[in-house]
N, C-alpha and C positions, 0 to 999 in steps of 0.2 A: 889970263887968256884961257878960254875954254878949250879942252882937248876931248874930242870924241873918242869913245872906246874903239880900239881897232878891231877889225873883223876877226882876227884870231882870238881876241879876248871874248867876243860874243860867242864864237864857236865853242871855246873852252867852257864857258859858263853853261851853254846848252847841254854839252855832254855831261857836265857835272850834275846838273839838275835832273837830267834824264836818268842818270845812274842813281841819284838819290831817290827818285820816284820809284825805281825798280826795287830798291832795298826796302823802302817804307811800304810799298805795295805788298811785298812778300810777307812782312810782319803783320800787315793788316788783313791779309786775305782770309785767314782762318776766322778771325773775329768778325769780318764782314759777312762771311758765309753764315755764321751763327746769328748775327744781328739782323740779317736780312734774309728771311726764309725760316730756318729753324730758330727757336728761341735762343737768345744770347744768354751767356752765363750771367747770373745775378739779376735776371729779369724780375724776380719776386722779392728783391731786397734793395735797400738804398745804403750804400757805403757812406759812412760819415767821416771816418778817420782811419788811417793806417799808422801803426807804430812798428817800425821795422829795424832789425839789426842784421847787417850784412857783413860777412867776413870772407873776402875772396882770397884764394891762395894763388898768387900770380904765377909762381913757378909750376904748379900742378894744373893750372888753368881750370880751377874748380871753385866752388863757393859753398858756404853753409849760411843758412839764414833762418830767422825767426820773424814772424809777423803776427801782430794782434790786429784783427779787423773789427772795428766797431761799426755796427750796422743796425738798421731798423727794417722790420718786415713791412712789405708793401700790402700784403693781403692776409685775410684770415685763413687759417688752416695750413699755412706754409710750414713745412717740416724738413724738406730737402733743400739745401743751399748749394749753389754751384759757383765755383770760381775758376778763372783762367789760371793755369799752372804750367803752361809750356811743357818742357821735357824734364821738369824738376821731379826729384824723388821725394815723396812726402814721408816723413818719419813718424810724426804724431800730430793729432788734432785734439783740442780740448776746449773747455770753457769753465772758468773758475776752478781749475784743478781737476775737473771731471773729464775723463776721456770720452771722446765722441767717435761714433762709427763713421768711417769714411772709405771711399774708394777712388782710385784714379782711373778715369776712362779717357783714353787718348790724351788730349791736352786739357781736360777738365778735372777739377777736384770736386767730388760730391761729398757733402757733409750732412749727416742726418742728426737733427735735433732730437732730444729725448721724447718730445711730444709736439703736436702741432701748436703753432703760435698764433697770436692775434695781430691784426694790422697795427703798426706803430710800435710793437713790442721790440725792445732793444736787446742785442746780444753782443758779446765780444768774443770772437773765435780766435784761439791761439793755435798757430801752425808752425811746426818746425820742419825744415826741409834741407836738402843738399842738391847739388847738381854739377854737371860738367857741360855748360851751355855750348852748343854748336854755333849759336848766334844769339844776339841780344846783349852779349857781354864780350868785349874784346880784351884779350890778354897779350901783353908784349913783354915777356920776361927780360929780354935784352935791354929794355928801356926802364924796367921796373914800373910798368904802366898798366893800368886797367881802367876801362871806361865802358859805360853802357851805350848801346846803339839800337834804337827803335823798339825792340821787342821787350817791353817791361815784364811781361809774365814769364820770361825766360830766366829772370833773376829775382822776381818778387811775385808771390801769389797775390792776385788782385782781380779786378774786373777790367778787361781791356776796352770795353765799349767807350767811345769818346764822349758820350752823353753822361757817363757816370763820373761825377766830380767829388773829390774828397780831399781833406787836409792830410798832411804827412809829417811824421816825426821819423827822421832817418838817422841811424847811427851806422857809421862805416868804420871798420877796423882794418888798418893797413900797416905794412912795415914802417918802422920809424924812419923819419927823414923824408917821407913823401909829402908833397903838397896836394891838397884835395879841394874839390868844389862839389857842391850838392845843391839841392833845391831849398830855397828859403834862406833864412838867416842862420848863421853859425852861432849856436848857443853854448857850445862847449868843445874844447879840445883837451884830451887827457893822454898822458903817457901811461901805457899799460906794461905789464910784465912781458918778457919774451921779445923785447925790442919791437913792440907794436904801439901804434898810436890810434886813438879813437876820435873821430870827428862826429859831432851831432848837429844836425840842422833841423829847424822847425819851419814848415811851410803852413802858415795859418789860412791862406786863401785856398778854398777848395778848387782843385785842378784835376783835369783828366789824367789818368795814369800814364798815358803814352808820353807825357812830358816830364815824368819823373826820371831821375838819373843822377849819375855822379861820374867823376873822373879823378884819378890819382896818379901821380908820377913824379919823377925827379925834375921838376919844372923850374925854369927861371921865371921871374915874375916882374911885371911892371904895372903901373897904375895911372889913373887919370881921374878927373872929376866929371861925373855925369850931371844930368839936369837936376836929379833929386837923390843922388847917391853916388857911391864910388864905382868906378870902372876898374876892372882887374883883367890883366892879360897874362896868359900862361903858355909856355912852350919849353920843351926839352932841348930843342935845337937852336932857337934864336935867343939872343941876349935882350936885356931890358930895352936898350935904345932901339933895337930892331923891332921889337914888339910895339913900341910906341909909334913907329912909322907905319907898320902894317895896319894898326887900328886907329890911326890918326883921326879918322872921320867918324868914329863911333859916337861921340857925344853929339855931333851935328846930326847924324842919322836919328838919334834918339829924340832930339828936339823936333826934327822934321816930321817924323811919324806921330809924335805927340800932338803936333798942330793939326795934322791931317785927320787924326782920330778924334780930336776934341778931348782927349784924356792923356795927361802926362804920365810917362813911366815913373813909377815910384819905387825906390829901393836900389840895391846894388845890382850890378850886372857883370858877369864874367865871360870872357871869350878865350877859349883854350884851343891850342893847336895840338893835335894828337897824331899818333903814328899814321893812321890811315882812316879816312872816313869821307863820305861824299858830302858831309855837312848835315848837322842835325840841330834843330831847335829843342831846347828843354826849358823848363820854367826857371827863369832867372839866369840862364847861361846858354851858350851855344858851343858846339864842337865843330871844328874844321881841321883839315889835314895840315901837317907841316909843309907838304909840297905846295898846297894852296897859299900858305903864308909866305913862302919864298916867292911865289908868283906875284903876289901883291907887293912884296918888297921891291921887286924889279919893275913892276908896272902898277902904280897905285890906282890907275883908272880901271883895273880889273877887280875892284872891290865889291862888285854887285852881289856876290854870294854872302858877304858879310851883311849887306843891307837886307837880303832876302831872309836870313835867319833872324835878324833883329826885328824885322817887320812881324814875324810870327808871335812876338811877345804880345801883340794886339790881335792880329788876325790869324787864328789857329789856337793859340794858348788861351786867350781870354774870350774871344768870340769864336766858338768851336762848332764845326759841322756836327749835327746831331748823330749822323752815322757816316760811314765811308762813302755812301752813295752821293752825298753832297760835298765830297772832299774838295771840289774846286773852290769852295768858299774859304778853305785854308790855303791851298797851294796856288791857285790862280791869283788870289789876292796878294800873297807874299811875292809872287813873281812880278805882278803889276806894280806893287808898291816899291819894290826895289828899282824898277825902271823909272818910276816917278822920282825917286831920290836921285838917280843918276842924271836925270834931266835937271834937277835942282843944282846938282854939284858940278856937272860937266857941260851942261847946255843941251839945247834941243836935239843936236845931232846924235848924242849918246842915246837919247830916248828913241829917236827915229830908227836907229840900228836895231834896237830890240823889237820895236813894232814890226819892222820889215821881216825880221827873223820869225816872229810869231805868225805873220801872214803866210810866209812861205811854208811853214809847217802845216798850217790849216789848209792851204791849197793842196799840199801833198796828201793830206788825209782825204780830202774831197775827191781828188783825182783817182785815188786807189779805192774809193768806196768805203773808207774806214772812218769817216766822220761819225760822230755820235753826239747826242744831246749831252749837255754838261752834267745832268743828273743821271745816275746809274741806279737801276733796280737792284743790281748786285755788283759788288766790287770784289768778287771772288776770282782769283787768278787773272788779274788785268794784264792786257798785252802792252807792248811798248806804245802802240797807237792809242790805247785807252789812257795811258799816262800822259801822252802828248795832248790829248783832249783836255785833261784836268789842268795841266800846268800851262801849256802854250795857248791852247784855245781859250782857256779860262781867263788868262791875262789879256788876250786879244779882245775878248768880249767886253772886259772892263774898259779897255781903251776905246772901243767903239761906243760904249755907253757914255763915256766922257765926251766924245765928239757929239753924240746925239743931244746931250743935255746942256753942254757948255760948262765952262769951268766953275762958275759960282754954284749952279744947281747941283752939279755932280759932287763937288767936295762938300757941299752942305748936306747932301744925302749920305755920303760916307761917314761924316761926323755923327749924323743922327742915328744911323744904323749901328755904328760902333758903340755909342753911348747907350742906346736902348738895350743892347744884348751883351754888354760887357759882363763877363762872368757867367755867361749862359750858352746854351746850345742853340743852333739855328738850322733852318732849312732854307732853300732858295726862295720860297715864298716870302719869308721874313725880309730878305734883302730887297726883293721887288717892292714890297709894301712900303718899306722905308724910303726907297728912292722915289716912289710915286708921291708919297706925302711931301717929301722935300721939294720936288720939282713941280707939283701940282698937275702932273700929266699922267695919262693912262699909258703904261708901258707894256700893255698886253701884246701888241704887235711886235715890239722889239724882243721881248722874252720868248714869244712863240717862234720867232725866226732864229735867234742867236743862242738861246739857252735850252729851249724845250725840244728842239728838233735838230736834225742833221741834214746837210745838203751834199749833193754829189757833183757839184760843178765848182770850179775855182772862183774866187772873188773876181769881179770884173775890173776893178780899178785899185790902184795903190792908195792906201789911206794916207792922208797928210796929217801928222800929229799936231795936236793943238799946242799952243804956246802956254807955258806954265804961268800961273798967276802970281808966282812968287819969284823974286830975282834969284838968279844963280849965285852960288857962293863966290 
């Protein structure tokens, strides 16, 4: 029998996603200000690959790191290279054993090549650094735990812009006895001297740096079988049997999103419960809080955040907004897709609760004069209302488009869009063009009203959600 998600569960999810939006917005604000307006870091180069070695000191809440950045110059005459480096202290920079001149200006690292280069010319820049991150890396000595959270350039010198994709070879050194997860496939685990272990992962698919990350702690572990790989569940508080209950629907979510995307998820996937986080997607795994895990353990129908983060493996990680101004293509999509899964899993009433909640938030934006087009010219220091536009209004607009086109045309368009841009960056015009091709309709009027403009009056009528075209579980 279908059970609709109770109202407290919807409210809890809204608060959690709003908090997640705030955290992610804070980490993206500096990058967006640079990417939209001033030139972003790395505009004159194309990063091909990062080889990184990270050693956090959990007790001291600090880290040391080394990274080799393989890149190609985009233009003739390039001599100064810029990278995002957060609050990290840079110790040395070189190439092939030769020291290079560098300076740290605010959160940028500027490196000067010995002479101007030519377009296409390749370099491999070696950087050593240390830091005591105030954000971007969470330390919990009482749990023997460390994990990344949102701000990659606070623990890895890189390019923050979401349009810059590169492969990654990551080695993490942690105290012996900890279990760890990182991006890509685990290629080696070694015991080192001084009661330390080394984990090495290789991510061959080029990905934006904001989905790089790792987690390590004294975790209990459970597993299951996914559609095309193993599922792994980690927690320091819950036992294996409890973890299997919390993530009981993960394999079904993976199948559902794969069908909706038209592309199956391939590879292993890990879901880890950590000391505290609002929830974060990373490439090949996701992090959620222990408190949230206990909430799902008590009420399995509150699993929407699990679905939201898993949906990002397609919409966000693989089909990525070109810059933060089109961020709704990541977060509005994940919000909507999670609701679509809840409709599949728990029935139409569960979906209706979410649609109604989105509508109420959009109405509140309009009544207060805070509505905004889904696309932002700048995502610098976004307000809570801006985040509501991206997350709640973005999801609501996708729901309205679903009603406008009907089930078959809408999902045909979603599949075509996802397949066409899988592994690439997108802007809103790309999404519109894909939906027009799939439906055979001119959607100019719909996008002009719902996507490209804002209104200051509440919606006149409650929307009635469409029936799903797949049977509920």
